[in-house]
NUVEXSE-101800 format. One record per residue (C-alpha): residue number from 1; residue in one letter; z, x, y. Coordinates in pm, 1 decimal. Each point is the difference from the previous one (the first is absolute). Last residue first. Layout:
BEGIN
<rec NUM,"A",<Z,X,Y>>
...
This chain:
BEGIN
<rec 266,"A",<2346.5,1183.9,-2533.4>>
<rec 265,"Y",<-101.7,-293.6,218.1>>
<rec 264,"E",<138.5,-154.0,320.9>>
<rec 263,"E",<-140.4,-312.9,168.1>>
<rec 262,"V",<49.3,23.7,378.8>>
<rec 261,"V",<-35.0,-321.7,202.3>>
<rec 260,"L",<-42.4,-3.8,378.0>>
<rec 259,"I",<29.0,-323.1,197.2>>
<rec 258,"G",<-129.3,-145.7,324.8>>
<rec 257,"H",<171.0,-239.3,240.2>>
<rec 256,"K",<-112.4,-359.8,16.1>>
<rec 255,"G",<-192.0,-132.1,301.6>>
<rec 254,"D",<180.1,-235.1,236.7>>
<rec 253,"G",<-132.2,-352.5,58.1>>
<rec 252,"G",<-192.1,-92.0,315.8>>
<rec 251,"E",<177.4,-180.9,281.7>>
<rec 250,"D",<-89.2,-356.5,101.8>>
<rec 249,"S",<332.5,-180.5,41.9>>
<rec 248,"G",<13.4,-373.0,53.9>>
<rec 247,"T",<-98.3,-252.0,264.4>>
<rec 246,"G",<-372.0,56.2,-39.3>>
<rec 245,"G",<-44.6,371.9,-37.8>>
<rec 244,"E",<-326.5,79.6,-165.0>>
<rec 243,"D",<53.1,134.3,-351.8>>
<rec 242,"G",<144.1,335.3,-107.7>>
<rec 241,"G",<-179.0,228.0,-243.9>>
<rec 240,"G",<150.4,103.0,-332.6>>
<rec 239,"G",<159.2,340.8,-58.6>>
<rec 238,"G",<-180.4,279.1,-182.9>>
<rec 237,"A",<87.9,142.5,-342.4>>
<rec 236,"G",<152.9,346.6,-54.5>>
<rec 235,"F",<255.7,-116.3,-256.3>>
<rec 234,"A",<-43.7,-369.0,-82.9>>
<rec 233,"R",<205.6,-243.8,209.6>>
<rec 232,"A",<-204.8,-30.1,318.4>>
<rec 231,"P",<157.5,-187.5,288.2>>
<rec 230,"E",<-126.1,-356.0,53.8>>
<rec 229,"G",<-178.8,-82.7,324.3>>
<rec 228,"T",<200.7,-209.4,246.9>>
<rec 227,"D",<-128.1,-346.2,97.1>>
<rec 226,"I",<272.1,-241.2,-103.7>>
<rec 225,"N",<-109.7,-303.2,204.2>>
<rec 224,"T",<259.6,-239.6,-144.9>>
<rec 223,"T",<-255.9,-267.4,-85.4>>
<rec 222,"G",<-206.0,253.0,-185.8>>
<rec 221,"R",<-163.2,332.1,57.9>>
<rec 220,"T",<-16.0,289.9,-237.9>>
<rec 219,"S",<-16.5,367.1,89.4>>
<rec 218,"G",<-221.9,232.4,-198.7>>
<rec 217,"R",<142.7,108.7,-335.0>>
<rec 216,"G",<129.3,353.7,-38.3>>
<rec 215,"G",<-215.7,245.6,-191.9>>
<rec 214,"G",<-80.8,19.2,-369.8>>
<rec 213,"G",<123.0,246.2,-261.3>>
<rec 212,"W",<95.5,354.0,-99.4>>
<rec 211,"F",<-323.0,189.3,74.0>>
<rec 210,"S",<0.7,-173.5,339.9>>
<rec 209,"A",<-135.7,-339.2,103.5>>
<rec 208,"G",<-93.0,-64.6,362.8>>
<rec 207,"G",<193.3,-248.9,211.8>>
<rec 206,"P",<-68.0,-368.3,-25.4>>
<rec 205,"G",<-210.5,-222.0,229.4>>
<rec 204,"P",<78.5,-258.6,264.3>>
<rec 203,"A",<-195.2,-322.7,-57.2>>
<rec 202,"P",<-299.5,-55.3,222.2>>
<rec 201,"E",<51.5,-224.0,305.6>>
<rec 200,"D",<-319.2,-46.7,191.8>>
<rec 199,"T",<95.6,-239.8,282.1>>
<rec 198,"T",<186.2,234.0,231.3>>
<rec 197,"G",<-284.1,246.0,-16.0>>
<rec 196,"G",<-14.2,367.3,-80.7>>
<rec 195,"G",<-28.4,99.4,-364.7>>
<rec 194,"G",<308.9,117.5,-181.5>>
<rec 193,"N",<98.4,343.4,-133.4>>
<rec 192,"S",<-137.3,150.2,-319.7>>
<rec 191,"H",<186.5,-7.2,-333.9>>
<rec 190,"G",<162.3,331.4,-90.2>>
<rec 189,"D",<-192.0,283.6,-159.3>>
<rec 188,"G",<107.1,130.2,-340.4>>
<rec 187,"G",<135.5,353.4,-24.3>>
<rec 186,"V",<-242.4,275.4,-98.2>>
<rec 185,"I",<73.1,155.0,-339.2>>
<rec 184,"N",<-21.7,373.6,-71.9>>
<rec 183,"I",<4.2,104.6,-367.2>>
<rec 182,"D",<43.3,366.0,-99.9>>
<rec 181,"G",<186.1,13.1,328.6>>
<rec 180,"N",<-72.3,224.3,296.3>>
<rec 179,"A",<-36.7,-282.7,255.7>>
<rec 178,"A",<67.4,-369.5,60.2>>
<rec 177,"T",<-119.7,-261.2,252.2>>
<rec 176,"G",<161.7,-287.8,187.8>>
<rec 175,"G",<-127.0,-357.9,6.5>>
<rec 174,"L",<-169.2,-149.8,305.6>>
<rec 173,"S",<165.1,-289.7,187.2>>
<rec 172,"G",<-114.8,118.1,344.3>>
<rec 171,"N",<-212.1,315.0,-14.0>>
<rec 170,"S",<-265.6,-99.0,254.6>>
<rec 169,"I",<229.9,-157.8,259.9>>
<rec 168,"E",<-166.1,-318.6,127.9>>
<rec 167,"D",<308.8,-197.2,103.2>>
<rec 166,"N",<-107.7,-314.6,190.5>>
<rec 165,"F",<11.2,-228.6,-307.1>>
<rec 164,"A",<361.8,40.8,-112.6>>
<rec 163,"S",<195.1,322.0,-47.8>>
<rec 162,"S",<-142.2,259.4,-234.5>>
<rec 161,"G",<192.3,79.3,-317.5>>
<rec 160,"G",<176.5,333.2,-16.0>>
<rec 159,"F",<-174.8,286.4,-172.5>>
<rec 158,"G",<99.1,88.1,-355.1>>
<rec 157,"G",<193.2,320.2,-52.6>>
<rec 156,"T",<-143.6,333.7,-105.1>>
<rec 155,"A",<26.2,159.4,-344.0>>
<rec 154,"S",<92.2,345.1,-130.9>>
<rec 153,"A",<-12.0,224.2,-306.7>>
<rec 152,"F",<95.5,358.4,-90.1>>
<rec 151,"S",<98.7,134.1,342.8>>
<rec 150,"G",<357.8,-125.5,-37.1>>
<rec 149,"F",<-11.7,-344.2,-160.1>>
<rec 148,"S",<-122.4,-211.5,290.0>>
<rec 147,"S",<32.7,-337.5,172.6>>
<rec 146,"S",<-146.4,-114.7,333.5>>
<rec 145,"G",<159.7,-272.7,213.0>>
<rec 144,"G",<-140.2,-350.4,43.9>>
<rec 143,"T",<-172.8,-97.0,325.6>>
<rec 142,"G",<171.6,-257.1,222.1>>
<rec 141,"G",<-142.3,-349.0,47.3>>
<rec 140,"R",<-216.4,-79.3,297.1>>
<rec 139,"N",<120.4,-216.2,286.3>>
<rec 138,"G",<-73.4,-354.2,123.6>>
<rec 137,"A",<336.4,-137.3,-108.7>>
<rec 136,"S",<204.4,279.4,-159.3>>
<rec 135,"G",<-156.1,235.3,-251.8>>
<rec 134,"G",<161.7,47.2,-340.6>>
<rec 133,"N",<166.4,336.6,-42.8>>
<rec 132,"G",<-173.8,266.1,-208.3>>
<rec 131,"G",<151.6,95.0,-334.5>>
<rec 130,"S",<167.7,337.0,-34.0>>
<rec 129,"G",<-164.0,300.3,-161.6>>
<rec 128,"V",<166.7,193.9,-281.0>>
<rec 127,"T",<13.6,379.0,32.6>>
<rec 126,"V",<108.1,216.1,-294.5>>
<rec 125,"S",<61.3,376.1,17.6>>
<rec 124,"V",<-50.1,176.7,-332.9>>
<rec 123,"S",<242.0,183.7,-229.5>>
<rec 122,"S",<5.5,260.6,-278.8>>
<rec 121,"V",<-368.2,84.1,-46.3>>
<rec 120,"S",<-123.0,273.6,-239.0>>
<rec 119,"T",<-58.0,-227.3,-301.0>>
<rec 118,"V",<-80.7,-289.5,231.5>>
<rec 117,"D",<-350.4,-75.2,-131.1>>
<rec 116,"I",<-105.8,-308.5,196.8>>
<rec 115,"L",<-175.6,-325.7,-95.7>>
<rec 114,"K",<-102.1,-192.8,313.6>>
<rec 113,"I",<-18.7,-356.9,131.0>>
<rec 112,"S",<-62.9,-68.3,371.9>>
<rec 111,"T",<51.3,-348.1,147.2>>
<rec 110,"G",<-111.6,-139.7,337.3>>
<rec 109,"G",<215.3,-229.5,212.4>>
<rec 108,"A",<-97.9,-364.4,36.7>>
<rec 107,"G",<-163.1,-143.3,312.2>>
<rec 106,"G",<188.1,-250.6,215.2>>
<rec 105,"G",<-121.8,-359.9,17.4>>
<rec 104,"G",<-190.5,-107.4,310.7>>
<rec 103,"G",<150.9,-207.6,278.1>>
<rec 102,"H",<-63.2,-372.3,32.9>>
<rec 101,"N",<-181.3,-234.3,228.5>>
<rec 100,"A",<41.8,-168.1,335.1>>
<rec 99,"V",<281.8,-108.6,231.1>>
<rec 98,"A",<269.7,266.7,4.0>>
<rec 97,"E",<-203.7,254.2,-187.0>>
<rec 96,"G",<98.7,109.1,-348.1>>
<rec 95,"G",<174.8,328.3,-81.3>>
<rec 94,"G",<-157.6,261.3,-223.1>>
<rec 93,"G",<139.8,71.5,-347.4>>
<rec 92,"G",<187.8,324.7,-57.4>>
<rec 91,"G",<-166.6,291.4,-176.4>>
<rec 90,"G",<100.0,108.1,-349.7>>
<rec 89,"G",<184.3,322.7,-74.8>>
<rec 88,"A",<-146.7,283.3,-206.4>>
<rec 87,"T",<-15.9,23.9,-380.0>>
<rec 86,"V",<35.1,321.3,-203.1>>
<rec 85,"T",<-15.5,-20.2,-379.2>>
<rec 84,"V",<105.1,330.1,-156.0>>
<rec 83,"K",<-56.7,111.9,-358.9>>
<rec 82,"I",<215.1,293.8,-103.2>>
<rec 81,"F",<-31.5,299.0,-229.2>>
<rec 80,"N",<242.3,271.1,-111.5>>
<rec 79,"V",<334.5,-181.4,-31.2>>
<rec 78,"G",<265.0,160.1,-225.2>>
<rec 77,"A",<275.7,5.2,261.8>>
<rec 76,"P",<-44.8,-252.2,280.6>>
<rec 75,"K",<-226.6,84.0,294.4>>
<rec 74,"T",<143.5,-91.1,339.0>>
<rec 73,"W",<-190.3,-249.2,217.8>>
<rec 72,"T",<120.8,7.5,360.5>>
<rec 71,"G",<48.6,-288.9,242.8>>
<rec 70,"S",<-188.7,-273.3,182.9>>
<rec 69,"S",<63.3,-365.4,-83.9>>
<rec 68,"E",<-98.1,-231.7,-285.3>>
<rec 67,"F",<-2.9,292.6,-243.8>>
<rec 66,"V",<-12.3,-57.0,-375.9>>
<rec 65,"Q",<78.4,267.7,-259.0>>
<rec 64,"I",<-113.5,-47.8,-359.2>>
<rec 63,"S",<115.5,165.5,-322.5>>
<rec 62,"R",<-126.7,145.6,-326.0>>
<rec 61,"P",<-339.7,-146.2,74.1>>
<rec 60,"G",<-225.2,-76.9,-293.1>>
<rec 59,"L",<-106.4,188.5,-311.7>>
<rec 58,"P",<-119.4,309.0,187.8>>
<rec 57,"V",<-181.3,225.0,-252.5>>
<rec 56,"Q",<153.6,330.5,-109.8>>
<rec 55,"S",<263.1,-186.6,-202.7>>
<rec 54,"N",<324.2,187.4,-77.2>>
<rec 53,"D",<232.9,-275.6,125.5>>
<rec 52,"G",<-195.7,-277.5,-171.1>>
<rec 51,"D",<322.9,-169.7,-114.3>>
<rec 50,"V",<-134.0,-20.1,-357.2>>
<rec 49,"R",<-93.4,367.2,10.1>>
<rec 48,"M",<-363.4,100.8,6.1>>
<rec 47,"T",<-130.7,224.1,-275.1>>
<rec 46,"E",<-76.0,366.0,66.3>>
<rec 45,"F",<-322.8,118.9,-157.0>>
<rec 44,"G",<-13.2,342.7,-160.9>>
<rec 43,"G",<154.4,285.3,194.3>>
<rec 42,"A",<-289.8,232.5,-74.3>>
<rec 41,"T",<-282.9,-204.7,-150.3>>
<rec 40,"A",<-139.4,109.8,-338.0>>
<rec 39,"G",<214.0,-119.7,-292.4>>
<rec 38,"D",<-10.1,-361.1,117.7>>
<rec 37,"H",<357.7,-38.9,121.8>>
<rec 36,"V",<207.7,-303.2,105.5>>
<rec 35,"H",<269.8,73.0,258.2>>
<rec 34,"A",<325.9,-197.7,33.3>>
<rec 33,"S",<217.8,-65.2,306.2>>
<rec 32,"D",<342.4,89.7,136.3>>
<rec 31,"N",<-169.8,153.2,305.6>>
<rec 30,"T",<157.4,346.3,-25.0>>
<rec 29,"T",<79.8,-12.0,-372.8>>
<rec 28,"N",<-362.5,-67.1,-97.3>>
<rec 27,"V",<13.4,-94.1,-369.4>>
<rec 26,"T",<-274.5,89.1,-249.0>>
<rec 25,"I",<-231.4,-208.7,-215.2>>
<rec 24,"E",<-251.5,161.7,-234.7>>
<rec 23,"G",<-313.4,-195.4,-88.1>>
<rec 22,"V",<-223.0,307.7,-3.8>>
<rec 21,"A",<222.9,307.0,39.3>>
<rec 20,"G",<158.9,86.8,331.4>>
<rec 19,"T",<-132.8,222.3,277.1>>
<rec 18,"F",<279.0,131.9,224.7>>
<rec 17,"S",<-55.5,154.8,341.9>>
<rec 16,"N",<53.7,-310.2,211.4>>
<rec 15,"H",<270.3,-117.2,-240.7>>
<rec 14,"E",<221.9,290.2,98.8>>
<rec 13,"S",<-20.3,-102.7,366.1>>
<rec 12,"A",<88.3,-360.9,-81.2>>
<rec 11,"T",<302.5,125.3,-196.5>>
<rec 10,"G",<11.9,22.6,-377.1>>
<rec 9,"R",<29.6,-197.8,-322.1>>
<rec 8,"R",<-89.7,3.4,-369.6>>
<rec 7,"K",<105.3,-330.9,-146.0>>
<rec 6,"Q",<349.3,-71.8,-131.2>>
<rec 5,"I",<71.7,-236.1,-290.8>>
<rec 4,"Q",<354.1,-109.9,-84.5>>
<rec 3,"T",<58.9,-154.7,-342.8>>
<rec 2,"A",<250.9,-283.9,-10.1>>
<rec 1,"M",<314.5,48.0,-213.1>>
């Protein structure tokens, strides 16, 4: 018959006041873990379980919540720290003129990244900014919406791209900003709008790049006169600028909506 060996054992609280002999191993019945003793330190040194459940150091997120629209983050059981990445919406690309030159690309939304102690927090309001609409012929693109995680971190949307050459707005195509994060990232600026003459025909430019990727491509022109700027595909990126009209369409591309990602740690 096999011999059964039992180590001395006790709860986590009992271990805190127990000093074991040098080299002694005891069993923590609260955490289902082992303690190694040195004959001097009360409680000894608790070893980490294979599943890491009793670790005092975050080993990676236990779970992740992703928001592509506004809502409420609710803390799961066992979560004490979170890392949030807050990205605002991208601006829409500016529309081209009917006879000369292209609109500017939309600016990307800013991004705020923050580590938060949520020990005493149960839920937080989440706002995710929409993407700005692409501008119609001769008009600016729409500005992207702001995103926020309660009062902890926030970001503003990218400005819409300027329309073609006669639009001198100072903030056209600029990227959005971010605030209150441990890291605050300004969104990339969109390509500038076109020049001014019917004979100088620069290529339409892309929207600004966000934390998540590049902006929409500027419109292309071929035998079919497809002149619409491409919508952004990466979260928070700006839409591409529209070309001059010709016989086709010259709208700017839409900016992409923002995103908010919550990584959850024990």
